[in-house]
C-alpha positions as CSV (number, residue, x, y, z in Angstrom):
1,M,55.8,-28.1,55.7
2,A,55.4,-30.1,59.1
3,D,54.0,-27.3,61.1
4,A,51.4,-27.0,58.3
5,D,50.6,-30.6,58.4
6,Q,50.3,-30.9,62.2
7,Q,48.1,-27.4,62.0
8,Q,45.8,-29.0,59.4
9,T,45.4,-32.5,61.2
10,A,44.2,-30.6,64.2
11,T,41.9,-28.4,62.5
12,H,40.2,-31.8,61.1
13,D,40.7,-34.0,63.8
14,E,39.5,-31.8,66.7
15,V,36.3,-31.4,65.0
16,G,33.4,-32.5,67.1
17,A,35.6,-31.3,70.1
18,P,33.5,-27.9,71.7
19,F,34.8,-25.1,69.4
20,E,34.6,-21.2,71.1
21,P,36.2,-18.6,69.5
22,T,38.4,-16.3,71.9
23,N,37.5,-13.0,70.0
24,A,34.2,-11.7,72.1
25,A,32.3,-10.5,68.8
26,V,33.0,-13.5,66.9
27,S,31.9,-15.5,69.9
28,Q,28.6,-14.1,69.8
29,L,28.5,-14.7,65.8
30,F,29.2,-18.2,66.6
31,R,26.4,-18.5,69.3
32,E,23.8,-16.9,66.6
33,H,24.7,-18.2,63.4
34,N,26.7,-21.5,63.6
35,R,23.7,-23.7,63.3
36,V,22.7,-21.5,60.0
37,L,26.2,-21.4,58.7
38,V,26.6,-25.1,59.0
39,G,23.3,-26.1,57.1
40,Y,24.2,-24.1,54.4
41,L,27.3,-25.7,54.0
42,A,26.2,-29.1,54.8
43,A,23.7,-28.4,51.7
44,R,26.6,-27.3,49.4
45,L,28.9,-30.2,50.3
46,R,26.5,-33.1,51.3
47,S,28.3,-33.8,54.3
48,E,27.3,-32.6,57.6
49,Q,31.0,-33.7,59.1
50,E,32.8,-31.6,56.3
51,A,30.4,-28.8,56.6
52,K,31.3,-28.7,60.5
53,E,35.1,-28.8,59.7
54,V,34.6,-25.8,57.2
55,A,32.9,-23.6,59.5
56,Q,35.4,-24.4,62.2
57,E,38.3,-23.4,59.6
58,A,36.0,-20.3,58.7
59,Y,35.9,-18.8,62.3
60,V,39.7,-19.3,62.7
61,R,40.3,-17.7,59.3
62,L,38.1,-14.8,60.9
63,L,39.8,-14.3,64.1
64,Q,42.9,-14.1,62.2
65,L,41.6,-10.7,60.3
66,Q,43.5,-7.5,61.9
67,D,40.0,-5.2,61.9
68,P,36.9,-7.1,60.4
69,G,34.8,-4.2,61.6
70,T,31.3,-4.3,62.4
71,P,28.9,-7.3,63.5
72,S,27.0,-7.0,60.1
73,L,30.5,-7.0,58.4
74,L,31.9,-9.9,60.4
75,R,28.8,-12.1,59.2
76,A,29.2,-11.1,56.0
77,Y,33.1,-12.1,56.2
78,L,32.3,-15.3,57.7
79,F,29.9,-16.6,54.9
80,K,32.2,-15.5,52.2
81,I,35.3,-17.1,54.0
82,A,33.3,-20.1,54.4
83,T,31.7,-20.1,50.9
84,N,35.3,-19.9,49.5
85,L,36.4,-22.9,51.7
86,A,33.2,-25.5,50.7
87,I,34.3,-24.2,46.8
88,D,37.8,-25.1,47.4
89,R,36.8,-28.4,48.8
90,L,34.5,-29.3,46.2
91,R,37.0,-28.4,43.8
92,H,39.9,-30.9,45.4
93,R,37.0,-33.5,45.7
94,R,36.4,-33.6,41.8
95,V,40.2,-33.8,41.2
96,R,40.7,-36.8,43.6
97,H,37.9,-38.6,42.4
98,Q,39.2,-37.8,38.6
99,A,43.0,-39.1,39.9
100,E,41.4,-42.4,42.1
101,E,39.4,-43.3,38.9
102,Q,43.0,-43.4,36.6
103,P,44.8,-45.8,39.0
104,E,46.6,-47.2,35.8
105,L,48.9,-44.0,35.9
106,F,50.8,-45.5,38.4
107,E,51.4,-48.9,36.8
108,N,54.4,-48.4,35.3
109,L,56.0,-47.7,38.4
110,T,55.7,-51.1,39.5
111,T,55.4,-53.1,36.0
112,T,59.2,-54.9,34.8
113,R,60.0,-54.7,31.4
114,G,59.5,-58.3,30.9
115,E,55.8,-57.9,31.4
116,L,55.8,-55.4,28.2
117,D,56.2,-57.2,25.0
118,D,56.4,-54.4,22.7
119,P,59.9,-52.3,22.7
120,A,57.8,-49.4,22.0
121,N,55.6,-49.9,24.6
122,Q,58.4,-50.3,27.2
123,L,59.8,-47.0,26.0
124,L,56.8,-45.6,26.4
125,A,56.2,-47.1,29.9
126,R,59.8,-46.3,30.9
127,E,59.6,-42.5,29.7
128,Q,56.1,-42.2,32.0
129,A,57.8,-43.9,34.8
130,D,60.7,-41.4,34.9
131,Q,58.1,-38.5,34.5
132,L,56.4,-39.9,37.5
133,L,59.0,-40.4,39.4
134,G,60.1,-36.9,38.9
135,Y,57.0,-35.4,40.1
136,L,57.0,-37.5,43.3
137,Q,60.3,-35.9,43.8
138,E,58.5,-32.6,43.9
139,L,56.2,-33.6,47.1
140,P,57.1,-33.0,50.6
141,I,59.2,-35.7,51.9
142,K,56.4,-37.2,54.3
143,C,54.1,-37.4,51.2
144,Q,57.0,-39.2,49.5
145,Q,57.5,-41.8,51.9
146,V,54.0,-42.9,52.2
147,F,53.2,-42.9,48.8
148,N,56.6,-45.2,48.2
149,L,55.7,-47.7,51.0
150,H,51.8,-47.9,49.9
151,R,51.9,-47.8,46.2
152,L,55.0,-49.0,45.2
153,E,55.8,-51.3,47.8
154,G,52.6,-52.5,48.4
155,V,52.5,-52.2,52.2
156,P,48.8,-51.9,53.7
157,Q,48.1,-48.3,54.7
158,H,47.3,-49.3,58.4
159,E,50.9,-50.9,58.0
160,V,52.5,-47.5,56.6
161,A,50.6,-45.7,59.4
162,V,52.3,-47.5,62.3
163,Q,55.8,-47.4,60.7
164,L,55.6,-43.8,60.2
165,A,53.6,-42.9,63.4
166,F,51.0,-41.2,61.4
167,S,47.3,-41.5,61.6
168,E,45.5,-43.5,58.8
169,R,43.6,-40.7,57.8
170,M,46.9,-38.8,57.2
171,V,48.5,-41.7,55.4
172,R,45.2,-41.7,52.9
173,R,45.4,-37.9,52.7
174,Y,49.0,-38.2,51.8
175,V,48.6,-41.6,49.0
176,T,45.5,-39.5,47.4
177,Y,47.7,-35.8,47.4
178,A,50.1,-37.5,45.4
179,M,47.8,-39.3,43.0
180,V,46.3,-35.7,42.1
181,Y,49.3,-33.9,42.1
182,C,51.1,-36.4,39.6
183,H,48.0,-36.5,37.6
184,L,47.7,-32.8,37.2
185,R,51.7,-32.7,36.5
186,L,51.0,-34.9,33.7
187,D,48.3,-33.1,32.1
188,G,51.0,-30.0,32.0
189,M,50.2,-27.9,35.0
190,T,53.1,-26.2,36.5
191,V,54.1,-26.9,40.5
192,D,52.8,-23.5,41.3
193,Q,49.2,-24.1,39.5
194,V,49.0,-27.7,41.4
195,R,49.7,-26.1,44.6
196,R,47.2,-23.4,44.1
197,K,44.5,-26.0,43.1
198,V,45.1,-28.7,45.6
199,S,46.7,-29.0,49.2
200,L,47.0,-31.4,51.9
């Protein structure tokens, strides 16, 4: 998991630096079609920065193909890969927004029983809190640490970043992922279904 986190962080954090594919055919594809590709993705994602990130990831995926074929096939593969990545981004963005619009899901984790007058509400809050805590334990350990510090202990994100030696950007991603993950698990999705739908 750590290696995957590091690879993904590098993919996003290094966007903006010159990207030059190592394969000659892919390098030519980059020179001839990158501007069109980024423009196409920017129109779908409504973000030039995200378009550049997705384009770079698409080139990386293309370089991993064993035998991509002729230049014309390479271009088709590139745009197909980029389109799929953009769709994943848009899906993740929608799910993330849904979770962020329902922060009350996590209020029961920090609400004391004395703050709930009705015994029925206390029972419901306790059951949902137990459920959420169980879902949080399914998360990668780093994600758990970040979420616990920020959402449960109230430590500001920039201080969490310092304590755990993460970037603030990674802290935000971990918090968002944890919220989305728990939201979808409460909706009845299995662990595998959630992991296919969203990723860190």
